[in-house]
LOTOR-225060 format. One line per field, with one value per residue (C-alpha): residue in three letters; x, y, z negated. Coordinates in steps of 0.02 Angstrom, whole numbers, plus 50000, padded with zeros to 5 digits. Layout:
code <- c(ALA:...)
x <- c(X:...)
y <- c(Y:...)
z <- c(Z:...)
***
This chain:
code <- c(MET:GLU:ILE:THR:GLU:THR:ILE:ASP:GLY:GLU:GLY:TYR:ARG:CYS:ARG:GLU:PHE:ARG:VAL:ALA:SER:PRO:ASP:ASN:SER:LEU:GLY:ARG:THR:VAL:TYR:GLY:ALA:LEU:TRP:ASP:ASN:PRO:GLU:ILE:THR:GLY:THR:PRO:LEU:ILE:LEU:PHE:GLY:HIS:GLY:ALA:SER:GLY:ASP:ARG:HIS:GLN:ALA:PRO:ILE:PRO:TYR:LEU:ALA:LYS:ARG:ALA:VAL:ARG:GLU:TYR:GLY:TYR:ARG:ALA:LEU:ALA:ILE:ASP:GLY:PRO:VAL:HIS:GLY:GLN:ARG:LYS:THR:GLY:ASP:GLY:ALA:ARG:GLY:ALA:PHE:ALA:GLU:GLU:TRP:GLN:ARG:GLU:ALA:CYS:THR:ASP:ASP:MET:MET:ALA:ASP:TRP:GLN:ALA:ALA:ILE:ALA:ALA:GLY:ILE:ALA:LEU:THR:GLY:ALA:GLU:LYS:LEU:GLY:TYR:TRP:GLY:LEU:SER:MET:GLY:THR:ILE:PHE:GLY:LEU:PRO:LEU:VAL:ALA:THR:GLU:SER:ARG:ILE:GLU:VAL:ALA:VAL:LEU:GLY:LEU:MET:GLY:ASN:VAL:GLY:PRO:THR:PRO:ALA:ALA:LYS:GLN:ARG:ILE:GLU:ALA:SER:ALA:ALA:SER:ILE:THR:CYS:PRO:VAL:LEU:PHE:LEU:MET:GLN:LEU:GLU:ASP:GLU:LEU:PHE:ALA:ARG:ASP:ARG:TYR:LEU:ALA:LEU:PHE:ASP:LEU:PHE:ALA:SER:LYS:ASP:LYS:ARG:ILE:HIS:ALA:HIS:PRO:GLY:LEU:HIS:PRO:GLU:VAL:PRO:VAL:ASP:GLU:LEU:GLU:THR:SER:LEU:ALA:PHE:LEU:HIS:ARG:HIS:PHE:SER:GLY:GLU:ILE:ARG:GLN:PRO:GLU:PRO:GLY:THR:VAL:PHE:ARG:VAL:SER:GLU)
x <- c(54975:55004:54929:54957:54843:54898:54823:54955:54954:54858:54721:54769:54756:54910:54909:55082:55081:55195:55168:55273:55349:55333:55428:55591:55765:55763:55587:55588:55456:55383:55357:55229:55126:54950:54867:54680:54510:54411:54248:54295:54311:54353:54453:54625:54777:54940:55098:55249:55430:55559:55739:55897:55935:55769:55626:55437:55416:55548:55496:55396:55297:55194:55161:55097:55007:54905:54868:54804:54688:54632:54611:54562:54497:54630:54736:54926:55045:55233:55353:55532:55665:55774:55900:55805:55696:55651:55755:55908:56079:56242:56205:56026:56052:56146:56298:56198:56091:56241:56298:56124:56085:56229:56146:56068:55901:55883:55750:55652:55645:55577:55446:55388:55385:55278:55155:55134:55108:54984:54882:54881:54833:54688:54627:54628:54549:54452:54549:54499:54638:54825:54947:55133:55244:55430:55590:55774:55775:55587:55611:55741:55610:55462:55511:55495:55341:55248:55304:55233:55087:54941:54832:54945:54860:54977:55149:55265:55448:55615:55779:55857:55953:55981:56119:56154:56290:56305:56266:56119:56048:56062:55977:55836:55811:55807:55694:55572:55561:55533:55386:55293:55140:55038:55045:55208:55267:55458:55547:55724:55848:55962:56113:56089:56254:56207:56140:56198:56073:56104:56069:55903:55851:55906:55792:55646:55662:55638:55461:55333:55193:55089:55072:55243:55304:55462:55474:55648:55704:55870:55951:56037:55965:55855:55799:55633:55521:55370:55252:55317:55281:55103:55091:55145:55005:54880:54944:54895:54725:54688:54714:54611:54470:54473:54523:54673:54649:54774:54803:54730:54831:54817:54758:54919:54895:55028:55085:55101:55277)
y <- c(55657:55764:55711:55771:55699:55683:55609:55538:55540:55376:55444:55349:55431:55426:55502:55547:55552:55592:55518:55511:55344:55325:55213:55201:55261:55400:55472:55489:55531:55397:55445:55341:55328:55257:55207:55174:55200:55329:55243:55079:55051:54906:54802:54723:54835:54771:54831:54850:54848:54913:54858:54935:55034:55127:55210:55195:55230:55105:54994:54883:54951:55085:54962:54827:54951:55019:54844:54800:54950:54924:54736:54690:54849:54838:54972:54979:55063:55085:55177:55235:55124:55177:55282:55299:55421:55572:55501:55483:55473:55442:55367:55328:55155:54993:55079:55176:55025:54911:55027:55052:54866:54843:54961:54857:54948:54957:54821:54872:55051:54993:54886:55043:55136:55001:55000:55188:55170:55027:55128:55275:55163:55083:55252:55320:55169:55064:54912:54750:54634:54652:54570:54597:54606:54643:54580:54597:54732:54718:54541:54590:54698:54600:54442:54515:54615:54464:54360:54481:54569:54449:54547:54500:54350:54313:54368:54376:54375:54335:54393:54355:54219:54177:54305:54459:54586:54526:54362:54446:54512:54341:54260:54387:54341:54155:54170:54280:54159:54013:54107:54140:54029:54123:54071:54127:54141:54153:54221:54167:54222:54079:54187:54311:54402:54452:54290:54113:53978:53879:54034:54060:53880:53883:54032:53955:53795:53892:53954:53867:53896:53747:53835:53893:53888:53944:54012:54019:54106:54127:54297:54417:54493:54628:54528:54457:54430:54543:54396:54330:54498:54487:54306:54362:54490:54359:54246:54377:54398:54212:54200:54354:54290:54115:54030:53953:53874:53804:53622:53492:53338:53198:53309:53301:53227:53095:53064:52879:52815)
z <- c(44475:44628:44796:44974:45108:45289:45448:45565:45755:45759:45646:45488:45317:45207:45035:44969:44779:44634:44462:44304:44259:44070:43952:44048:44009:44139:44126:44315:44444:44557:44739:44831:44989:44999:45163:45162:45241:45141:45188:45102:44914:44801:44924:44893:44874:44947:44861:44976:44918:45042:45073:45002:45160:45168:45074:45056:45243:45300:45445:45448:45300:45393:45534:45417:45305:45450:45514:45340:45346:45526:45534:45357:45275:45140:45058:45057:44934:44938:44822:44837:44762:44616:44715:44879:44973:44868:44725:44836:44757:44851:45021:44969:45040:45005:44931:44802:44762:44737:44598:44526:44516:44396:44271:44133:44132:44321:44339:44184:44248:44415:44328:44236:44402:44481:44336:44352:44539:44519:44395:44517:44663:44570:44509:44688:44773:44649:44711:44627:44686:44711:44830:44852:45006:44989:45070:45020:44884:44891:44827:44697:44613:44677:44584:44408:44459:44530:44381:44252:44338:44321:44443:44589:44670:44816:44874:45025:44975:45056:45133:44965:44871:44689:44668:44562:44528:44347:44259:44172:44336:44417:44267:44281:44464:44426:44273:44367:44514:44396:44316:44479:44501:44632:44817:44898:45077:45080:45235:45281:45415:45464:45509:45367:45340:45161:45086:45120:45165:45006:44900:44992:44961:44779:44749:44844:44742:44581:44621:44510:44636:44691:44859:44917:45095:45183:45361:45435:45595:45687:45669:45552:45393:45473:45626:45564:45717:45734:45748:45581:45501:45566:45505:45332:45326:45384:45245:45116:45196:45203:45016:44977:45087:45012:45175:45085:44915:44792:44840:44725:44674:44801:44945:45047:45222:45250:45427:45472:45491)
***
């Protein structure tokens, strides 16, 4: 693993790292960024998945990562997508991803990338708990990661419907969602130009979580309000801190008719 440490203009440490991704069809390198406070060890590590038009530093990831460090003492880790950032091919954005997602091994390769990055993040920080935050393409890959990585205790997902470029890819999305049992906050844009409302709701309905909630806002795909982004980070924290617990049967408050 190769590491380069930087301190940004706001005084936050970010460690850029490179690590080999084993056991995938390409044998590629994973490029990641890790934000943390060097004086704190053992706290939760939040994994961030970016959208198809960006990379590991795509907004709002640095903003939320630094808030996680400053307000909660957590760590935050993001990696480049399959054809993004320092692994750029084509336009390094939605066009390149649309082609890549049709490749049969695309998702499995990204799962191997994430496992390599998680191992690196835990080795560098001593993190004891994991959370996940990823929208749009961050949900496309976040669904199978959250479904299979038992150390992830809570997740923020969204800007996605139950769709796929191939029948197999769509089935993978649906099967992954149906296997997720941890608490989930799902974000939805009501005028999303990429995913129809019924596709959003069909995906949300598949989650097996006892604690799943959906927050919907007016606007196009990228227009998630800043206060909702902050709410999503607080949602992760409230689960890590034990402020929110899995609901027990019969504990629902029923409003009088």
